[in-house]
VOPAGU-2260 file (C-alpha; in pm, 1 decimal, decimal comma):
REM VOPAGU-2260
SITE   aa  ch    i         X         Y         Z
SITE  UNK   A    0  -12884,7   11902,6   -4738,9
SITE  UNK   A    1  -12657,7   11644,7   -4583,4
SITE  UNK   A    2  -12487,6   11773,2   -4265,1
SITE  UNK   A    3  -12182,4   11549,5   -4325,1
SITE  UNK   A    4  -11880,8   11627,0   -4547,7
SITE  UNK   A    5  -11644,0   11329,1   -4584,1
SITE  UNK   A    6  -11706,3   11218,8   -4228,8
SITE  UNK   A    7  -11689,7   11569,3   -4082,4
SITE  UNK   A    8  -11990,7   11758,2   -3950,7
SITE  UNK   A    9  -12049,7   12126,3   -4027,8
SITE  UNK   A   10  -11965,1   12204,2   -3664,6
SITE  UNK   A   11  -11627,2   12031,3   -3693,7
SITE  UNK   A   12  -11549,8   12214,0   -4017,2
SITE  UNK   A   13  -11631,1   12549,1   -3857,9
SITE  UNK   A   14  -11429,3   12471,7   -3547,3
SITE  UNK   A   15  -11122,1   12374,2   -3746,8
SITE  UNK   A   16  -11155,9   12686,5   -3964,0
SITE  UNK   A   17  -11172,5   12920,4   -3663,9
SITE  UNK   A   18  -10877,1   12749,1   -3501,9
SITE  UNK   A   19  -10672,2   12783,9   -3820,1
SITE  UNK   A   20  -10757,8   13154,2   -3838,9
SITE  UNK   A   21  -10631,1   13224,4   -3488,9
SITE  UNK   A   22  -10314,0   13024,5   -3548,8
SITE  UNK   A   23  -10240,7   13223,7   -3865,8
SITE  UNK   A   24  -10326,8   13552,5   -3698,9
SITE  UNK   A   25  -10102,5   13479,4   -3402,5
SITE  UNK   A   26   -9819,7   13380,1   -3631,3
SITE  UNK   A   27   -9842,6   13694,9   -3842,3
SITE  UNK   A   28   -9891,3   13944,3   -3558,8
SITE  UNK   A   29   -9527,3   13939,6   -3458,3
SITE  UNK   A   30   -9594,9   14133,2   -3136,8
SITE  UNK   A   31   -9290,4   14259,9   -2951,3
SITE  UNK   A   32   -9245,0   14423,4   -2613,2
SITE  UNK   A   33   -9077,3   14762,7   -2628,8
SITE  UNK   A   34   -8858,5   14842,5   -2331,1
SITE  UNK   A   35   -8700,9   15175,5   -2249,5
SITE  UNK   A   36   -8752,4   15462,9   -2491,5
SITE  UNK   A   37   -8992,1   15387,2   -2781,1
SITE  UNK   A   38   -8817,9   15357,5   -3120,8
SITE  UNK   A   39   -9023,2   15638,9   -3273,3
SITE  UNK   A   40   -9096,0   16007,1   -3225,9
SITE  UNK   A   41   -9442,2   16149,7   -3156,8
SITE  UNK   A   42   -9638,6   16213,8   -3477,2
SITE  UNK   A   43   -9377,1   16069,1   -3712,9
SITE  UNK   A   44   -9648,1   15985,5   -3965,0
SITE  UNK   A   45   -9946,3   16200,3   -3864,7
SITE  UNK   A   46   -9833,5   16534,1   -3719,6
SITE  UNK   A   47  -10095,4   16746,3   -3539,6
SITE  UNK   A   48  -10216,1   17068,9   -3691,5
SITE  UNK   A   49  -10039,7   17339,9   -3489,1
SITE  UNK   A   50   -9916,6   17693,8   -3542,1
SITE  UNK   A   51   -9629,9   17892,5   -3394,5
SITE  UNK   A   52   -9618,6   18003,4   -3030,3
SITE  UNK   A   53   -9642,0   18380,3   -3086,4
SITE  UNK   A   54   -9880,5   18633,9   -3239,5
SITE  UNK   A   55  -10244,4   18612,2   -3339,8
SITE  UNK   A   56  -10330,2   18407,3   -3647,7
SITE  UNK   A   57  -10703,9   18477,6   -3678,8
SITE  UNK   A   58  -10813,8   18742,9   -3429,6
SITE  UNK   A   59  -10751,2   19112,0   -3479,6
SITE  UNK   A   60  -10648,9   19320,0   -3177,1
SITE  UNK   A   61  -11001,8   19399,1   -3056,8
SITE  UNK   A   62  -11122,7   19042,8   -3107,3
SITE  UNK   A   63  -10822,4   18904,7   -2919,5
SITE  UNK   A   64  -10879,8   19141,1   -2626,8
SITE  UNK   A   65  -11249,3   19050,4   -2615,3
SITE  UNK   A   66  -11182,9   18675,9   -2614,3
SITE  UNK   A   67  -10912,3   18711,8   -2347,9
SITE  UNK   A   68  -11160,8   18900,0   -2129,2
SITE  UNK   A   69  -11427,6   18635,0   -2188,6
SITE  UNK   A   70  -11208,8   18334,1   -2106,0
SITE  UNK   A   71  -11087,6   18514,4   -1792,8
SITE  UNK   A   72  -11447,1   18529,8   -1667,7
SITE  UNK   A   73  -11538,9   18175,9   -1775,3
SITE  UNK   A   74  -11229,6   18050,5   -1589,4
SITE  UNK   A   75  -11136,6   18315,0   -1331,1
SITE  UNK   A   76  -10810,8   18286,9   -1140,1
SITE  UNK   A   77  -10846,5   18130,6    -796,2
SITE  UNK   A   78  -10652,5   17921,3    -547,4
SITE  UNK   A   79  -10665,8   17622,9    -783,0
SITE  UNK   A   80  -10537,1   17768,6   -1107,8
SITE  UNK   A   81  -10460,4   18074,7   -1314,4
SITE  UNK   A   82  -10725,9   18242,1   -1529,1
SITE  UNK   A   83  -10836,2   18119,9   -1869,3
SITE  UNK   A   84  -10636,8   18401,5   -2028,4
SITE  UNK   A   85  -10317,4   18314,0   -1842,6
SITE  UNK   A   86  -10370,8   17945,8   -1922,7
SITE  UNK   A   87  -10364,2   18034,7   -2293,9
SITE  UNK   A   88  -10729,5   17959,4   -2376,1
SITE  UNK   A   89  -10758,5   18258,2   -2612,1
SITE  UNK   A   90  -10439,9   18149,0   -2787,5
SITE  UNK   A   91  -10580,7   17798,1   -2825,8
SITE  UNK   A   92  -10904,5   17931,6   -2977,1
SITE  UNK   A   93  -10713,5   18157,0   -3216,2
SITE  UNK   A   94  -10500,5   17866,7   -3339,9
SITE  UNK   A   95  -10805,2   17644,4   -3385,9
SITE  UNK   A   96  -10990,7   17908,9   -3584,3
SITE  UNK   A   97  -10689,1   17959,3   -3810,7
SITE  UNK   A   98  -10679,7   17587,0   -3888,2
SITE  UNK   A   99  -10922,3   17337,1   -4038,6
SITE  UNK   A  100  -11156,7   17359,8   -3740,4
SITE  UNK   A  101  -11223,6   17725,6   -3817,3
SITE  UNK   A  102  -11390,0   17642,8   -4147,7
SITE  UNK   A  103  -11533,6   17303,0   -4050,5
SITE  UNK   A  104  -11321,0   17172,7   -4335,7
SITE  UNK   A  105  -11390,8   16812,6   -4246,0
SITE  UNK   A  106  -11767,2   16847,9   -4202,9
SITE  UNK   A  107  -12044,3   16850,6   -4461,1
SITE  UNK   A  108  -12157,5   17214,4   -4466,3
SITE  UNK   A  109  -12393,0   17240,9   -4763,8
SITE  UNK   A  110  -12762,2   17320,0   -4720,3
SITE  UNK   A  111  -13045,3   17307,7   -4672,6
SITE  UNK   A  112  -13010,7   17435,6   -4316,3
SITE  UNK   A  113  -13315,3   17393,3   -4096,0
SITE  UNK   A  114  -13395,0   17459,2   -3732,5
SITE  UNK   A  115  -13371,6   17138,8   -3532,6
SITE  UNK   A  116  -13431,8   17012,8   -3182,9
SITE  UNK   A  117  -13154,3   16994,9   -2919,7
SITE  UNK   A  118  -13127,7   16623,8   -2997,9
SITE  UNK   A  119  -13029,4   16707,9   -3357,0
SITE  UNK   A  120  -12718,1   16890,4   -3245,3
SITE  UNK   A  121  -12565,7   17191,8   -3417,4
SITE  UNK   A  122  -12766,6   17292,4   -3724,2
SITE  UNK   A  123  -12615,1   17634,8   -3794,5
SITE  UNK   A  124  -12476,3   17722,8   -4135,9
SITE  UNK   A  125  -12208,7   17937,3   -3970,0
SITE  UNK   A  126  -11860,7   17788,9   -3935,2
SITE  UNK   A  127  -11655,2   17874,0   -3622,7
SITE  UNK   A  128  -11464,1   18156,0   -3795,1
SITE  UNK   A  129  -11792,7   18325,6   -3881,3
SITE  UNK   A  130  -11939,8   18264,0   -3537,3
SITE  UNK   A  131  -11651,4   18437,8   -3364,5
SITE  UNK   A  132  -11618,4   18725,0   -3611,6
SITE  UNK   A  133  -11991,1   18798,5   -3614,6
SITE  UNK   A  134  -12044,7   18717,9   -3247,3
SITE  UNK   A  135  -11762,6   18933,9   -3109,5
SITE  UNK   A  136  -11866,9   19231,1   -3322,2
SITE  UNK   A  137  -12230,8   19191,5   -3214,1
SITE  UNK   A  138  -12130,9   19148,7   -2848,9
SITE  UNK   A  139  -11923,2   19466,9   -2845,3
SITE  UNK   A  140  -12197,6   19655,9   -3029,2
SITE  UNK   A  141  -12447,3   19547,4   -2761,7
SITE  UNK   A  142  -12213,2   19644,5   -2476,0
SITE  UNK   A  143  -12140,6   19985,2   -2626,3
SITE  UNK   A  144  -12510,1   20048,8   -2681,4
SITE  UNK   A  145  -12625,5   19926,7   -2338,5
SITE  UNK   A  146  -12325,6   20016,8   -2120,5
SITE  UNK   A  147  -12117,3   20263,6   -2317,8
SITE  UNK   A  148  -11809,1   20040,9   -2336,4
SITE  UNK   A  149  -11680,5   19739,8   -2525,4
SITE  UNK   A  150  -11691,2   19409,4   -2336,8
SITE  UNK   A  151  -11321,0   19407,4   -2247,1
SITE  UNK   A  152  -11353,1   19757,1   -2093,8
SITE  UNK   A  153  -11633,2   19661,3   -1854,4
SITE  UNK   A  154  -11579,3   19568,2   -1492,1
SITE  UNK   A  155  -11584,0   19202,4   -1396,9
SITE  UNK   A  156  -11934,0   19223,5   -1243,7
SITE  UNK   A  157  -12078,7   19370,9   -1562,3
SITE  UNK   A  158  -11889,5   19119,1   -1775,4
SITE  UNK   A  159  -12043,1   18835,6   -1575,6
SITE  UNK   A  160  -12391,0   18983,9   -1620,5
SITE  UNK   A  161  -12341,0   19003,8   -1995,4
SITE  UNK   A  162  -12217,0   18644,2   -2019,2
SITE  UNK   A  163  -12511,5   18521,9   -1811,7
SITE  UNK   A  164  -12742,9   18712,8   -2045,9
SITE  UNK   A  165  -12587,0   18540,4   -2345,3
SITE  UNK   A  166  -12610,4   18199,6   -2181,0
SITE  UNK   A  167  -12979,4   18241,3   -2096,1
SITE  UNK   A  168  -13069,2   18406,4   -2425,2
SITE  UNK   A  169  -13192,0   18716,9   -2243,7
SITE  UNK   A  170  -12943,7   18927,4   -2442,4
SITE  UNK   A  171  -13014,6   18919,6   -2814,7
SITE  UNK   A  172  -12730,2   18971,5   -3060,5
SITE  UNK   A  173  -12754,2   19083,1   -3421,0
SITE  UNK   A  174  -12694,9   18816,8   -3687,8
SITE  UNK   A  175  -12616,1   18533,3   -3445,5
SITE  UNK   A  176  -12797,7   18337,1   -3177,5
SITE  UNK   A  177  -12661,5   18451,4   -2841,3
SITE  UNK   A  178  -12703,8   18112,4   -2670,9
SITE  UNK   A  179  -12523,4   17936,2   -2954,3
SITE  UNK   A  180  -12242,1   18192,1   -2940,6
SITE  UNK   A  181  -12201,4   18149,4   -2566,1
SITE  UNK   A  182  -12201,7   17770,8   -2604,6
SITE  UNK   A  183  -11924,7   17799,9   -2863,6
SITE  UNK   A  184  -11720,5   18017,5   -2628,4
SITE  UNK   A  185  -11771,9   17787,2   -2332,2
SITE  UNK   A  186  -11684,8   17468,8   -2521,1
SITE  UNK   A  187  -11370,6   17611,2   -2681,7
SITE  UNK   A  188  -11254,1   17766,2   -2353,9
SITE  UNK   A  189  -11279,2   17431,8   -2175,7
SITE  UNK   A  190  -11100,2   17261,2   -2462,6
SITE  UNK   A  191  -10820,7   17515,9   -2444,8
SITE  UNK   A  192  -10786,5   17473,8   -2070,0
SITE  UNK   A  193  -10755,4   17094,4   -2078,0
SITE  UNK   A  194  -10600,2   17023,2   -2420,0
SITE  UNK   A  195  -10239,5   16927,8   -2474,6
SITE  UNK   A  196  -10014,9   17237,6   -2457,7
SITE  UNK   A  197   -9892,3   17189,1   -2813,7
SITE  UNK   A  198  -10219,9   17345,5   -2928,6
SITE  UNK   A  199  -10156,5   17672,7   -2747,3
SITE  UNK   A  200  -10364,6   17632,0   -2431,4
SITE  UNK   A  201  -10311,1   17460,1   -2095,7
SITE  UNK   A  202   -9999,5   17672,0   -2052,6
SITE  UNK   A  203   -9738,4   17505,2   -1832,0
SITE  UNK   A  204   -9984,8   17213,8   -1809,2
SITE  UNK   A  205  -10165,7   17407,5   -1538,2
SITE  UNK   A  206  -10493,3   17214,4   -1565,8
SITE  UNK   A  207  -10323,5   16875,5   -1575,4
SITE  UNK   A  208  -10126,9   16960,3   -1261,8
SITE  UNK   A  209  -10447,0   17080,3   -1096,3
SITE  UNK   A  210  -10635,0   16752,8   -1152,8
SITE  UNK   A  211  -10332,6   16523,6   -1123,3
SITE  UNK   A  212  -10342,2   16401,8   -1484,2
SITE  UNK   A  213  -10005,5   16248,9   -1580,2
SITE  UNK   A  214  -10046,9   16331,1   -1947,1
SITE  UNK   A  215   -9979,7   16139,2   -2266,0
SITE  UNK   A  216   -9737,0   15880,2   -2138,7
SITE  UNK   A  217   -9642,2   15587,0   -2356,9
SITE  UNK   A  218   -9662,2   15309,3   -2098,4
SITE  UNK   A  219   -9860,7   15273,8   -1774,4
SITE  UNK   A  220   -9817,4   14899,3   -1730,7
SITE  UNK   A  221   -9609,4   14918,0   -1414,9
SITE  UNK   A  222   -9883,1   15122,5   -1246,6
SITE  UNK   A  223  -10188,3   14917,5   -1351,9
SITE  UNK   A  224  -10188,1   14689,8   -1047,1
SITE  UNK   A  225  -10106,5   14964,1    -794,9
SITE  UNK   A  226  -10460,9   15017,7    -668,3
SITE  UNK   A  227  -10561,8   15286,8    -415,3
SITE  UNK   A  228  -10217,4   15440,0    -437,8
SITE  UNK   A  229  -10139,5   15798,7    -526,9
SITE  UNK   A  230   -9901,2   15804,1    -821,9
SITE  UNK   A  231   -9712,7   16130,2    -843,5
SITE  UNK   A  232   -9601,1   16163,2   -1203,5
SITE  UNK   A  233   -9529,7   16498,6   -1367,2
SITE  UNK   A  234   -9759,4   16554,5   -1666,9
SITE  UNK   A  235   -9608,4   16476,7   -2003,5
SITE  UNK   A  236   -9709,6   16641,6   -2331,3
SITE  UNK   A  237   -9769,2   16433,0   -2642,2
SITE  UNK   A  238   -9472,9   16624,8   -2780,2
SITE  UNK   A  239   -9270,3   16421,0   -2530,7
SITE  UNK   A  240   -9148,2   16707,2   -2312,5
SITE  UNK   A  241   -9262,7   16748,1   -1950,7
SITE  UNK   A  242   -9150,8   17111,3   -1949,1
SITE  UNK   A  243   -9335,4   17200,5   -2272,3
SITE  UNK   A  244   -9516,3   17532,2   -2262,7
SITE  UNK   A  245   -9682,1   17755,4   -2518,1
SITE  UNK   A  246   -9620,2   18129,9   -2514,0
SITE  UNK   A  247   -9819,3   18388,5   -2700,0
């Protein structure tokens, strides 16, 4: 095939086509610089899935007390921060379970279910709601059988021993894998501690203040070139309020 088209080579044709594309793209982009307050409100078109700030939406009283005790041992209060309970981690988990996450609504959850390797990721047929309901009941049944008390009634030393037993798989629970259940608890507790407060956890932005995270701010351009400099900015929620807090 001839490489020439009316005096133009293929390379010239391609070059001119690419150039025309970028000219058209630049002309249609219409980029503008927004100064001051942005001309929109957070989540105008895609609001987050949240529930009210009070009451339990999924857990019953015993389940709520058990989860509060668990998150208080996963994140105990110290000189750096409050406990997982006081940071609202149990509230966060409750809200997540009551929403689409609790049923894995957005995941394909039809069988067949088969045991996989760690590289395959989560292969369980149980959705988070089932994992917590079954797992908490099995955990309290084990504690009552082995120690005479439900988990929340045990001392902190015994609670830590039980959680370590779940993590290692040494403690076996009925109807649910203990290591999987502990992994679910650990992951959701960490999420609740560091997530935006609008989801019920990270109360008073305690974790963001602890690590110096300035939050979901719209514009960081004036700070980009300020290298090796400590920038003291109060954390800002994606709801747009620095004082935002969730209360159970």
